C-alpha positions as CSV (number, residue, x, y, z in Angstrom):
1,X,84.2,87.4,104.0
2,X,85.6,88.3,100.7
3,X,89.3,87.0,100.1
4,X,91.7,87.1,97.6
5,X,94.6,84.6,96.5
6,X,98.0,86.3,97.0
7,X,99.3,84.2,94.2
8,X,97.1,85.0,90.8
9,X,95.3,87.6,92.4
10,X,91.7,85.9,91.6
11,X,88.8,87.3,94.4
12,X,85.9,85.4,95.8
13,X,83.7,85.0,99.0
14,X,85.4,83.0,101.2
15,X,83.5,79.1,102.2
16,X,84.6,77.1,104.4
17,X,85.4,74.3,102.2
18,X,87.6,76.4,99.8
19,X,90.4,76.0,102.2
20,X,92.9,77.4,99.0
21,X,92.4,78.8,95.3
22,X,92.6,76.7,92.5
23,X,95.8,77.6,91.9
24,X,96.3,76.4,95.2
25,X,97.8,79.8,96.6
26,X,96.4,80.6,100.0
27,X,93.7,83.0,100.7
28,X,94.1,86.4,102.5
29,X,91.2,88.6,103.5
30,X,90.8,91.4,100.8
31,X,93.2,93.9,102.0
32,X,91.8,97.5,103.6
33,X,93.4,100.7,103.7
34,X,91.8,102.9,106.4
35,X,92.6,102.5,110.0
36,X,91.0,104.6,112.7
37,X,92.6,104.6,116.3
38,X,89.3,105.4,117.4
39,X,87.7,102.4,116.6
40,X,90.8,100.3,119.0
41,X,88.4,99.4,121.8
42,X,90.2,99.3,125.0
43,X,87.6,97.6,127.3
44,X,87.5,94.6,124.7
45,X,89.5,91.1,125.7
46,X,92.9,90.4,123.9
47,X,92.9,91.0,120.2
48,X,89.7,91.9,120.4
49,X,89.9,95.7,121.1
50,X,90.8,95.5,117.2
51,X,87.2,93.9,116.5
52,X,86.3,97.0,114.6
53,X,89.6,96.9,112.7
54,X,89.4,93.0,111.3
55,X,86.5,94.0,108.5
56,X,84.7,90.6,109.8
57,X,81.2,90.1,110.0
58,X,81.1,90.0,113.4
59,X,82.9,92.0,115.6
60,X,83.1,90.4,119.2
61,X,83.8,86.7,119.5
62,X,81.1,84.0,120.8
63,X,83.9,82.1,122.2
64,X,87.9,83.3,123.5
65,X,90.6,82.2,125.6
66,X,92.1,85.7,125.7
67,X,94.8,85.6,123.3
68,X,96.6,88.9,122.8
69,X,98.2,92.2,124.6
70,X,101.3,90.2,125.0
71,X,104.0,92.2,127.5
72,X,107.1,93.7,125.4
73,X,109.9,93.3,127.9
74,X,113.3,95.3,127.8
75,X,116.2,92.9,127.9
76,X,120.1,93.4,127.5
77,X,121.4,90.8,124.8
78,X,125.2,90.8,123.7
79,X,125.6,94.1,125.0
80,X,122.7,95.8,123.5
81,X,119.4,96.5,124.5
82,X,115.9,94.9,122.8
83,X,112.5,94.7,123.0
84,X,111.0,91.0,123.9
85,X,107.4,90.9,122.5
86,X,106.2,87.6,124.8
87,X,104.1,85.4,123.1
88,X,104.3,82.5,124.4
89,X,102.5,83.5,127.5
90,X,99.5,83.0,125.1
91,X,96.7,81.0,126.6
92,X,97.7,77.7,124.4
93,X,101.9,78.9,124.9
94,X,102.4,80.2,121.3
95,X,101.6,82.9,118.8
96,X,99.4,80.7,117.0
97,X,96.7,81.9,119.3
98,X,95.9,85.3,117.6
99,X,95.3,83.6,114.8
100,X,93.3,80.8,116.3
101,X,91.3,82.9,118.3
102,X,89.8,84.6,114.8
103,X,89.9,81.5,112.5
104,X,87.9,79.8,114.9
105,X,85.2,82.1,115.3
106,X,85.0,82.6,111.3
107,X,84.6,78.7,111.0
108,X,81.5,79.0,114.2
109,X,79.8,81.7,112.1
110,X,79.9,79.0,109.3
111,X,78.3,76.4,111.2
112,X,81.9,74.5,111.2
113,X,81.1,70.9,113.1
114,X,84.8,69.2,112.4
115,X,87.6,70.4,111.4
116,X,90.8,68.8,110.4
117,X,95.1,70.6,110.8
118,X,98.3,69.7,110.2
119,X,100.8,70.9,112.4
120,X,104.3,69.8,113.9
121,X,102.6,70.6,117.4
122,X,102.4,74.7,119.0
123,X,99.4,75.2,115.9
124,X,97.7,71.9,116.6
125,X,98.0,72.4,120.1
126,X,96.3,75.7,119.6
127,X,93.5,74.6,117.5
128,X,93.0,71.7,120.1
129,X,92.0,74.0,122.6
130,X,89.9,76.7,120.7
131,X,88.3,73.8,119.3
132,X,87.4,72.3,122.7
133,X,86.2,75.6,123.7
134,X,83.9,76.3,120.5
135,X,82.9,72.5,121.1
136,X,84.4,71.7,117.5
137,X,85.4,68.7,117.1
138,X,89.6,68.5,116.1
139,X,91.7,66.0,114.1
140,X,95.3,67.1,114.1
141,X,98.1,65.9,112.5
142,X,101.3,65.5,113.3
143,X,104.7,64.5,112.1
144,X,106.0,61.8,114.6
145,X,108.8,63.1,115.4
146,X,106.4,65.9,117.2
147,X,107.5,67.2,120.7
148,X,106.1,64.4,122.8
149,X,105.3,67.2,125.2
150,X,103.4,69.0,122.1
151,X,101.0,65.4,121.1
152,X,100.0,65.1,125.0
153,X,99.1,68.8,124.9
154,X,96.7,68.1,122.1
155,X,95.7,64.8,123.6
156,X,95.0,66.7,126.5
157,X,92.0,69.2,125.5
158,X,90.1,66.3,123.4
159,X,91.5,66.1,120.0
160,X,92.1,63.1,117.8
161,X,96.1,62.9,117.3
162,X,96.9,61.2,114.3
163,X,101.0,61.4,114.4
164,X,102.7,60.7,110.7
165,X,106.0,59.1,110.0
166,X,108.2,60.7,107.7
167,X,108.7,64.2,106.3
168,X,106.4,67.3,107.4
169,X,104.4,67.4,104.8
170,X,102.7,64.1,105.2
171,X,101.7,65.6,107.9
172,X,99.7,67.8,105.7
173,X,98.8,65.2,103.1
174,X,97.2,63.6,105.7
175,X,95.1,66.0,106.6
176,X,93.7,67.3,103.2
177,X,92.7,63.4,103.0
178,X,90.3,64.2,105.9
179,X,88.4,66.1,103.7
180,X,87.1,63.1,101.8
181,X,85.1,62.5,104.6
182,X,83.1,65.3,105.1
183,X,86.1,67.0,107.3
184,X,86.6,70.8,107.0
185,X,90.0,71.8,106.6
186,X,91.1,74.5,109.0
187,X,94.8,74.8,108.2
188,X,96.5,77.7,109.4
189,X,99.0,77.8,106.5
190,X,96.3,78.8,104.2
191,X,93.3,80.0,106.0
192,X,92.5,84.0,105.8
193,X,91.1,84.5,109.2
194,X,94.0,83.1,110.9
195,X,96.2,85.1,109.0
196,X,93.8,88.5,109.6
197,X,94.4,87.4,113.5
198,X,98.2,87.6,113.6
199,X,98.4,91.1,112.3
200,X,97.0,91.9,115.8
201,X,100.5,92.1,117.0
202,X,101.7,95.0,114.8
203,X,98.9,96.7,116.4
204,X,99.8,95.9,119.6
205,X,103.9,96.6,119.0
206,X,102.9,99.7,117.7
207,X,100.6,101.0,120.6
208,X,102.8,99.4,123.2
209,X,105.8,102.1,121.3
210,X,103.6,105.1,121.9
211,X,102.1,104.6,118.9
212,X,105.6,104.4,116.9
213,X,107.0,101.5,115.1
214,X,110.2,99.7,115.9
215,X,113.4,100.0,113.2
216,X,113.7,95.9,112.8
217,X,111.1,93.7,114.0
218,X,113.1,89.6,114.1
219,X,110.7,86.5,113.9
220,X,111.5,82.9,113.5
221,X,109.9,81.9,110.1
222,X,108.3,78.3,108.7
223,X,105.1,79.2,107.3
224,X,105.7,83.3,107.7
225,X,102.1,83.7,109.5
226,X,103.8,85.9,111.8
227,X,106.0,87.5,109.9
228,X,103.4,88.2,107.3
229,X,100.7,89.5,110.1
230,X,103.0,92.0,111.3
231,X,104.1,93.3,108.1
232,X,100.2,93.9,106.7
233,X,99.5,95.7,109.8
234,X,102.7,97.7,109.2
235,X,101.4,98.6,105.7
236,X,97.9,99.4,107.0
237,X,99.2,102.0,109.6
238,X,101.6,103.4,107.3
239,X,98.4,103.7,104.5
240,X,96.5,105.6,107.4
241,X,99.2,108.2,107.9
242,X,100.5,106.5,111.7
243,X,103.4,105.3,111.1
244,X,106.2,107.5,108.7
245,X,108.2,103.8,107.3
246,X,107.9,100.7,107.8
247,X,110.4,98.1,110.1
248,X,112.9,96.0,108.8
249,X,111.6,92.3,109.1
250,X,114.1,89.8,109.6
251,X,113.1,86.5,108.8
252,X,114.7,83.6,111.4
253,X,115.2,80.0,109.9
254,X,117.3,76.9,110.8
255,X,120.6,77.0,109.1
256,X,119.6,73.0,108.3
257,X,116.6,74.2,107.0
258,X,116.2,77.6,105.8
259,X,114.4,77.5,102.0
260,X,113.3,81.3,102.8
261,X,117.0,82.3,103.6
262,X,117.9,80.4,100.1
263,X,115.8,81.9,97.8
264,X,116.5,85.5,99.5
265,X,120.0,84.9,98.7
266,X,119.0,83.8,95.4
267,X,117.0,86.9,94.7
268,X,114.3,84.8,93.7
269,X,110.2,86.3,94.2
270,X,109.0,83.0,95.9
271,X,110.6,79.8,97.7
272,X,111.2,76.6,95.6
273,X,110.9,73.9,97.8
274,X,113.4,72.1,99.4
275,X,114.8,68.2,100.4
276,X,114.3,68.1,104.6
277,X,117.5,67.3,105.8
278,X,118.1,64.0,107.2
279,X,118.7,65.3,110.9
280,X,115.6,67.8,112.2
281,X,116.7,70.8,113.9
282,X,115.8,71.4,117.5
283,X,113.7,74.5,116.1
284,X,111.1,72.1,114.8
285,X,108.5,74.3,115.0
286,X,110.1,76.0,111.9
287,X,110.5,72.9,109.7
288,X,108.9,73.9,106.4
289,X,110.4,72.8,103.7
290,X,107.7,75.1,101.3
291,X,105.9,77.5,102.6
292,X,102.8,78.1,101.1
293,X,103.2,82.1,100.9
294,X,106.5,82.0,100.1
295,X,105.8,84.9,97.4
296,X,104.4,86.8,100.6
297,X,107.6,86.7,102.3
298,X,109.8,87.4,99.5
299,X,107.7,90.8,99.1
300,X,107.6,91.5,102.6
301,X,111.5,91.5,103.3
302,X,112.2,92.8,99.9
303,X,109.9,95.9,100.6
304,X,110.7,96.7,103.9
305,X,115.4,96.5,103.5
306,X,114.8,92.9,105.7
307,X,117.2,90.4,105.5
308,X,116.9,86.7,106.2
309,X,119.5,84.9,109.0
310,X,120.2,81.1,109.2
311,X,121.6,79.9,113.1
312,X,122.8,76.3,113.8
313,X,122.0,74.3,115.9
314,X,124.9,74.8,118.9
315,X,124.0,78.5,118.4
316,X,120.3,78.0,118.8
317,X,121.2,76.1,122.3
318,X,123.6,78.5,123.3
319,X,120.3,81.0,122.6
320,X,118.2,78.8,124.9
321,X,120.3,79.2,127.5
322,X,120.8,82.9,127.9
323,X,117.2,84.1,127.1
324,X,116.8,81.5,130.5
325,X,119.4,82.4,132.1
326,X,117.0,86.0,131.6
327,X,113.6,84.5,133.1
328,X,112.7,83.5,129.8
329,X,112.0,80.1,129.5
330,X,111.3,79.4,125.1
331,X,111.5,76.7,123.2
332,X,114.3,76.2,120.2
333,X,111.9,77.4,117.8
334,X,111.8,80.7,120.0
335,X,115.2,80.4,120.6
336,X,116.2,81.1,116.9
337,X,115.7,84.7,116.5
338,X,117.8,85.5,120.4
339,X,120.8,83.5,118.1
340,X,120.7,85.3,115.5
341,X,120.6,88.7,116.9
342,X,124.4,89.5,116.7
343,X,123.9,89.0,112.9
344,X,121.0,91.4,113.0
345,X,123.0,94.4,114.9
346,X,125.5,94.0,112.2
347,X,123.2,96.0,109.8
348,X,121.7,97.9,112.2
349,X,122.6,101.7,113.3
350,X,123.3,101.9,116.8
351,X,120.2,103.6,118.1
352,X,118.1,101.3,116.2
353,X,115.7,99.7,118.0
354,X,115.2,96.0,118.0
355,X,111.8,94.4,118.8
356,X,112.3,90.0,119.0
357,X,109.2,87.6,119.1
358,X,109.3,85.0,121.6
359,X,106.9,82.6,119.9
360,X,106.6,79.7,121.7
361,X,106.7,78.1,125.8
362,X,110.2,75.7,126.3
363,X,107.2,74.5,128.5
364,X,106.5,72.8,125.2
365,X,109.3,70.1,125.2
366,X,112.5,68.6,126.7
367,X,115.1,71.6,127.4
368,X,117.8,71.7,125.4
369,X,119.9,73.1,127.9
């Protein structure tokens, strides 16, 4: 698998021990321009219907928990119809399973037996689940403030849970130190196969809409892997002549910690780090003060005529309740996209089709209702 650094452009063959570029940039798989719908295998499980399109050395998984092909459900919100992509119905309860399933299979193919990851909860639970399925030992470093339910979920899979005091970035540094003991750092923020797996959500939405792209795609953004995966998927469809135009991307963040929105407002081409707030947001999955793929996030938003929207804590709480009363129990991180819809609708034309990504289950933490 050949990769490139989206920050400096360096290319090389990917090896498990090189989790990032020498410039500290994150790897991406070399972008492919071809997309042949005839290669979609509807009989393959979940996201592996796109196995022949991933460009990996293998087209079917050694292990799977069935990630992918989540429902797309119509819902009336704020007097408009939106389509909800129910990513929280994934095997471990979050969208992270898409990337994890491809990443773990890549690690298995490379002979990796012990990994470390830093996570605020969902990625850790996902990697712990897939590591258990694959027989890989997993060390998960989490902020000590992470939801007890998420920490318990990580532990129940048999992973080693290491709570780290202080800001979210401290967990990242602790996971990186595990490399000194010969552990492979398999962090979702950097791993190219994780981002590759996230592209499957874009192709699914395209198929579920009758091989059309929506006008707007709204997603919560911490590290931004879901947004970037969707963007890269749409770019590939457009390059193949399968869609006429790119959907407008909407990145949603909690107002208490919104580095992407701040950078977007200032017209920057990357996302500088900011100081974490004294009081954490209920949307703990978005507590990233400096996303490692900030340059690509800015590029995706600007290329698609997208926007970045920040929402307050009261709006998040109300949005979680609004969704729950319509049968969709999502965690506060996911509720941010519901809270953002009034701002999105002010930008969208009356007939525009809006899809929102509901990325994590409400069962992962204490109710905020």
